[in-house]
C-alpha positions as CSV (number, residue, x, y, z in Angstrom):
1,M,-2.4,35.5,-33.1
2,F,-2.8,34.8,-29.4
3,A,-2.8,31.2,-28.3
4,E,-6.1,30.1,-26.7
5,A,-5.6,29.3,-23.0
6,A,-7.5,26.2,-21.8
7,K,-8.1,25.4,-18.2
8,K,-7.7,21.7,-17.3
9,T,-7.6,19.8,-14.1
10,G,-4.3,18.0,-13.8
11,P,-3.5,14.6,-12.4
12,C,-2.6,16.1,-9.0
13,G,-6.0,17.6,-8.6
14,M,-4.9,21.2,-9.3
15,A,-5.9,23.5,-12.1
16,E,-3.5,23.7,-14.9
17,F,-3.4,26.0,-17.9
18,K,-2.2,24.7,-21.3
19,E,-1.9,26.6,-24.6
20,K,-3.5,25.3,-27.7
21,P,-2.5,24.0,-30.2
22,E,1.1,23.7,-28.9
23,A,2.1,20.3,-27.5
24,P,3.3,20.1,-23.9
25,T,7.0,20.2,-23.6
26,E,7.4,18.2,-20.4
27,Q,6.5,14.6,-19.8
28,L,3.7,14.0,-17.3
29,D,4.9,13.2,-13.7
30,V,2.1,11.5,-11.8
31,T,3.9,12.3,-8.5
32,C,3.9,16.1,-9.3
33,G,7.6,16.1,-8.2
34,Q,6.9,14.9,-4.7
35,E,8.9,11.7,-5.0
36,N,12.7,11.1,-5.4
37,L,12.0,10.0,-9.0
38,P,9.4,11.0,-11.6
39,V,6.7,8.5,-12.5
40,G,5.5,8.8,-16.1
41,A,2.3,7.5,-17.8
42,W,1.8,5.4,-20.9
43,P,0.5,5.8,-23.6
44,P,1.8,9.3,-24.2
45,G,-1.0,11.9,-23.9
46,A,-3.0,9.7,-21.6
47,A,-3.4,10.4,-17.9
48,P,-5.2,8.8,-14.9
49,A,-8.2,10.5,-13.4
50,P,-7.2,13.5,-11.2
51,F,-6.3,13.0,-7.6
52,Q,-4.2,14.8,-5.0
53,Y,-0.7,13.3,-4.7
54,T,0.9,12.6,-1.4
55,P,4.0,10.4,-0.7
56,D,2.9,9.8,2.9
57,H,-0.2,9.1,4.9
58,V,-2.4,12.1,5.8
59,V,-4.9,12.3,8.6
60,G,-8.5,11.8,7.4
61,P,-12.0,11.9,9.0
62,G,-12.4,9.8,12.2
63,A,-8.7,8.8,12.5
64,D,-7.7,8.1,16.1
65,I,-4.0,9.1,15.5
66,D,-2.4,11.7,13.2
67,P,0.1,9.7,11.1
68,T,2.5,12.7,11.1
69,Q,2.6,12.7,14.9
70,I,5.9,11.4,16.4
71,T,5.1,8.8,18.9
72,F,8.3,6.7,19.2
73,P,11.4,7.6,21.1
74,G,14.7,7.4,19.2
75,C,17.7,5.1,19.7
76,I,21.0,6.4,21.1
77,C,23.3,4.6,18.7
78,V,26.0,7.2,18.1
79,K,29.4,5.5,18.2
80,T,28.2,2.0,17.2
81,P,25.9,0.8,14.4
82,C,22.3,-0.1,15.1
83,L,22.3,-3.8,16.1
84,P,19.9,-6.1,17.9
85,G,20.6,-6.1,21.6
86,T,21.8,-2.5,21.7
87,C,19.4,-0.6,19.4
88,S,15.9,0.0,20.8
89,C,14.5,0.0,17.3
90,L,15.7,-3.6,16.6
91,R,14.2,-5.5,19.5
92,Y,12.8,-8.0,17.1
93,G,16.0,-8.5,15.2
94,E,17.6,-6.9,12.1
95,N,15.1,-5.9,9.4
96,Y,17.4,-5.4,6.4
97,D,20.6,-6.9,5.1
98,D,23.6,-5.0,3.8
99,N,21.9,-4.5,0.4
100,S,18.8,-2.9,1.9
101,C,16.8,-6.1,1.3
102,L,14.1,-7.2,3.8
103,R,15.3,-10.3,5.7
104,D,13.2,-13.5,5.8
105,I,10.8,-12.5,3.0
106,G,10.2,-16.2,2.2
107,S,7.2,-17.2,0.2
108,G,5.9,-19.7,2.8
109,G,5.3,-17.3,5.7
110,K,1.6,-16.6,6.6
111,Y,2.4,-13.8,9.0
112,A,4.8,-10.9,8.8
113,E,7.1,-10.0,11.7
114,P,6.8,-6.4,13.0
115,V,9.2,-3.9,11.4
116,F,10.4,-0.8,13.2
117,E,12.8,1.5,11.4
118,C,15.0,4.1,13.1
119,N,13.1,7.4,13.2
120,I,13.6,11.2,13.2
121,L,14.5,11.2,16.9
122,C,17.2,8.5,16.6
123,R,20.8,9.6,17.0
124,C,22.1,7.2,14.4
125,S,23.1,8.6,11.0
126,D,21.0,8.9,7.9
127,H,23.1,6.1,6.4
128,C,21.9,3.6,9.1
129,R,20.8,0.5,7.3
130,N,17.6,0.4,9.4
131,R,16.4,3.3,7.3
132,V,14.9,2.0,4.1
133,V,11.2,2.7,3.6
134,Q,11.6,6.3,4.8
135,K,14.0,7.0,1.9
136,G,11.2,6.7,-0.6
137,L,11.3,5.5,-4.2
138,Q,14.6,4.1,-5.4
139,F,13.5,2.6,-8.8
140,H,11.9,4.1,-11.9
141,F,8.2,3.2,-12.4
142,Q,5.5,3.9,-14.9
143,V,1.8,4.1,-14.7
144,F,0.3,2.4,-17.7
145,K,-3.1,1.5,-19.2
146,T,-3.7,-2.3,-19.1
147,H,-6.0,-4.3,-21.3
148,K,-8.7,-5.3,-18.8
149,K,-7.6,-3.9,-15.4
150,G,-7.6,-0.1,-16.0
151,W,-4.4,1.6,-15.0
152,G,-1.5,-0.4,-13.5
153,L,2.0,0.2,-12.3
154,R,5.2,-1.4,-13.8
155,T,8.9,-1.1,-13.1
156,L,11.3,0.2,-15.8
157,E,14.3,-1.4,-14.2
158,F,15.4,-4.6,-12.4
159,I,14.3,-4.9,-8.7
160,P,16.0,-7.6,-6.6
161,K,14.0,-9.8,-4.2
162,G,13.6,-8.1,-0.9
163,R,14.0,-4.5,-2.0
164,F,11.5,-1.9,-1.0
165,V,9.3,-0.8,-3.9
166,C,6.7,1.7,-2.8
167,E,4.1,2.5,-0.1
168,Y,0.4,2.3,-0.3
169,A,-0.3,5.8,1.1
170,G,-3.5,7.8,1.5
171,E,-6.0,9.2,4.0
172,V,-6.0,7.3,7.3
173,L,-9.7,7.0,8.3
174,G,-11.8,5.9,11.2
175,F,-14.1,2.9,10.7
176,S,-17.3,4.9,10.6
177,E,-15.9,7.0,7.8
178,V,-14.8,3.9,5.9
179,Q,-18.3,2.5,6.1
180,R,-19.9,5.9,5.1
181,R,-17.7,6.1,2.0
182,I,-18.4,2.5,1.0
183,H,-22.1,2.8,1.4
184,L,-22.1,6.0,-0.8
185,Q,-20.4,4.1,-3.7
186,T,-22.2,3.0,-6.8
187,K,-21.4,0.0,-8.9
188,S,-19.4,2.2,-11.3
189,D,-17.2,3.6,-8.5
190,S,-13.7,2.3,-7.8
191,N,-12.9,1.6,-4.1
192,Y,-9.3,1.8,-3.0
193,I,-9.9,1.4,0.7
194,I,-7.6,-1.1,2.4
195,A,-7.9,-2.5,6.0
196,I,-4.9,-3.8,7.8
197,R,-5.6,-5.8,10.9
198,E,-2.6,-6.7,13.1
199,H,-3.2,-9.5,15.6
200,V,-1.1,-9.2,18.7
201,Y,-0.2,-12.1,20.9
202,T,-2.3,-10.7,23.8
203,G,-5.5,-11.0,21.6
204,Q,-5.7,-7.4,20.7
205,V,-6.4,-6.5,17.1
206,M,-5.1,-3.2,15.8
207,E,-6.9,-1.8,12.7
208,T,-5.6,0.7,10.2
209,F,-7.8,2.0,7.3
210,V,-6.2,3.8,4.4
211,D,-8.0,5.3,1.4
212,P,-6.0,6.8,-1.5
213,T,-9.1,7.6,-3.6
214,Y,-8.8,11.3,-3.4
215,I,-5.4,11.8,-1.7
216,G,-2.8,9.1,-2.4
217,N,0.4,7.9,-4.0
218,I,1.4,5.5,-6.9
219,G,0.4,2.5,-4.7
220,R,-3.2,3.2,-5.7
221,F,-2.4,1.9,-9.2
222,L,-1.2,-1.6,-8.1
223,N,-3.4,-4.4,-9.4
224,H,-4.2,-7.7,-7.7
225,S,-2.5,-11.0,-8.8
226,C,-3.0,-14.5,-7.5
227,E,0.8,-14.9,-8.1
228,P,2.0,-11.5,-7.0
229,N,5.6,-10.1,-7.1
230,L,5.1,-7.8,-4.1
231,L,4.3,-8.4,-0.4
232,M,2.8,-5.8,1.8
233,I,4.4,-5.3,5.3
234,P,3.4,-2.7,7.9
235,V,6.5,-0.7,8.8
236,R,6.5,1.8,11.7
237,I,8.9,4.7,11.7
238,D,7.9,7.9,13.6
239,S,4.2,7.0,14.2
240,M,2.2,4.1,15.6
241,V,0.3,4.4,12.3
242,P,2.1,1.9,10.0
243,K,3.4,2.7,6.6
244,L,2.0,0.0,4.2
245,A,5.3,-0.9,2.6
246,L,5.5,-3.1,-0.5
247,F,8.6,-5.2,-1.0
248,A,9.7,-7.3,-3.9
249,A,8.7,-11.0,-3.2
250,K,11.0,-12.2,-6.0
251,D,13.3,-10.7,-8.6
252,I,11.3,-8.4,-10.9
253,V,12.4,-7.7,-14.4
254,P,12.1,-4.4,-16.4
255,E,8.6,-3.7,-17.8
256,E,7.0,-6.3,-15.5
257,E,3.7,-5.2,-13.9
258,L,3.8,-4.8,-10.1
259,S,1.1,-6.5,-8.1
260,Y,0.2,-7.9,-4.8
261,D,-2.5,-10.2,-3.4
262,Y,-5.4,-8.0,-2.1
263,S,-6.2,-10.5,0.6
264,G,-2.8,-10.1,2.2
265,R,-1.8,-13.7,1.5
266,Y,1.1,-14.7,-0.7
267,L,0.8,-17.2,-3.6
268,N,-2.7,-18.1,-2.7
269,L,-1.9,-19.7,0.6
270,T,-5.6,-20.0,1.6
271,G,-6.6,-21.5,4.9
272,S,-10.0,-22.8,5.9
273,E,-10.6,-19.6,7.8
274,D,-10.4,-17.6,4.6
275,K,-13.2,-19.5,2.7
276,E,-16.1,-17.7,4.4
277,R,-14.5,-14.3,3.4
278,L,-14.0,-15.3,-0.2
279,D,-17.1,-17.3,-1.0
280,N,-19.7,-14.6,-1.0
281,G,-20.6,-15.3,-4.6
282,K,-23.0,-12.3,-5.0
283,L,-20.2,-9.8,-4.4
284,R,-17.2,-11.5,-5.9
285,K,-15.6,-9.9,-8.9
286,P,-13.7,-11.6,-11.8
287,C,-9.9,-11.7,-11.6
288,H,-8.0,-10.9,-14.8
289,C,-4.5,-11.4,-13.4
290,G,-3.8,-14.3,-15.9
291,A,-1.8,-16.3,-13.4
292,K,-1.7,-20.1,-13.7
293,S,-3.1,-20.4,-10.1
294,C,-5.7,-17.7,-10.7
295,T,-8.8,-18.3,-8.5
296,A,-11.0,-16.6,-11.1
297,F,-12.3,-14.2,-8.6
298,L,-10.8,-11.3,-6.6
299,P,-10.6,-11.6,-2.8
300,F,-13.4,-10.0,-0.9
301,D,-13.8,-8.9,2.7
302,S,-17.4,-8.3,3.7
303,S,-16.5,-6.9,7.1
304,L,-16.5,-3.4,5.7
305,Y,-19.9,-3.9,4.3
306,C,-21.7,-4.7,7.6
307,P,-24.2,-2.2,9.0
308,L,-23.0,1.3,9.7
309,E,-23.1,0.8,13.4
310,K,-20.0,-1.2,14.4
311,S,-21.1,-3.6,17.1
312,N,-17.7,-5.3,17.5
313,I,-14.5,-5.8,15.6
314,S,-15.6,-9.0,13.9
315,C,-18.7,-7.8,12.0
316,G,-19.3,-11.6,11.8
317,N,-16.3,-12.4,9.7
318,E,-13.2,-11.5,11.5
319,K,-10.6,-14.2,12.3
320,E,-9.7,-15.0,15.9
321,P,-6.5,-13.2,17.1
322,S,-3.4,-15.1,16.1
323,M,-0.1,-15.7,17.9
324,C,3.4,-15.6,16.6
325,G,5.8,-16.2,19.5
326,S,5.9,-13.2,21.7
327,A,5.8,-10.7,18.9
328,P,2.8,-9.2,17.1
329,S,1.7,-11.0,14.0
330,V,0.4,-9.1,11.0
331,F,-2.2,-10.2,8.6
332,P,-3.5,-7.7,6.1
333,S,-6.9,-9.3,5.7
334,C,-8.7,-6.9,3.4
335,K,-7.9,-5.3,0.0
336,P,-8.4,-2.2,-2.0
337,L,-10.5,-2.5,-5.1
338,T,-8.5,-0.9,-7.9
339,L,-9.6,0.1,-11.4
340,E,-9.7,-3.7,-12.1
341,E,-13.1,-3.8,-10.5
342,S,-15.9,-1.7,-9.1
343,S,-17.4,-1.9,-5.6
344,M,-20.7,-3.2,-4.7
């Protein structure tokens, strides 16, 4: 008897053919082999909704810069290691220690220092310790079904504080396309769009919008927590478009769910300027993180829900540009809405 061929859309958005009634012989890899390490799913036989996997940002509608375009010159560190004062990539100081851990990842900082890694044009070796995020996944992870938050992401091994965990990668969009997508959403749709606003000491605000809804990586499965174990830092390597890198904010034990604060804060360090952004009661969603300091509602940034015509950067809710010495200060002031909640 010939086995019946059944056509099915796989988790990577491509058509797959499976034979019935034979069970699949290989475990699902959510990354479709595009990462250093496979990422399985739990429970067995279950799989997230299909999407196209990419380990890196891709250019999307309305983007001003192609994230794959090389825009930075390389350093000329050949005979000596990359060090502050001699390496052009380390003008703000060393980024990582000898164990590839992010320096100064303390829990009290409100702003993140800019991070520039050595890039493809640099003459230093691939073993340079200023190359961390670009090396991709270094730990085993698993996508799993949570009780109230839809799909989540957890680690299967110990992760020391300061180590790079994963990126939040997807389509880089223009503001008009972000608004168009949001206004087309229904209450049952999940919205993964994140807005990163970097406040430079000159008063300039640089915006980056990333949407992994249709094209993205494992970062799209990260849920919110009011006591997160990850911290998002914009990291630039080849392009001016930052990689949204997530680092361990504390030691993380095996089977612990990975999470970060969608507002960009850490451990609910809420200032008075955040209250207007968070207190729009009509649009707030319940938080199911279970932390002792849980605020009961997920963070919300209404700036992406203003009228489709963008009159200015604030949309009535943006903070004033901030200063952090002479270096750009970074404040990821918006969040993605994961499967934990639906958009308005």
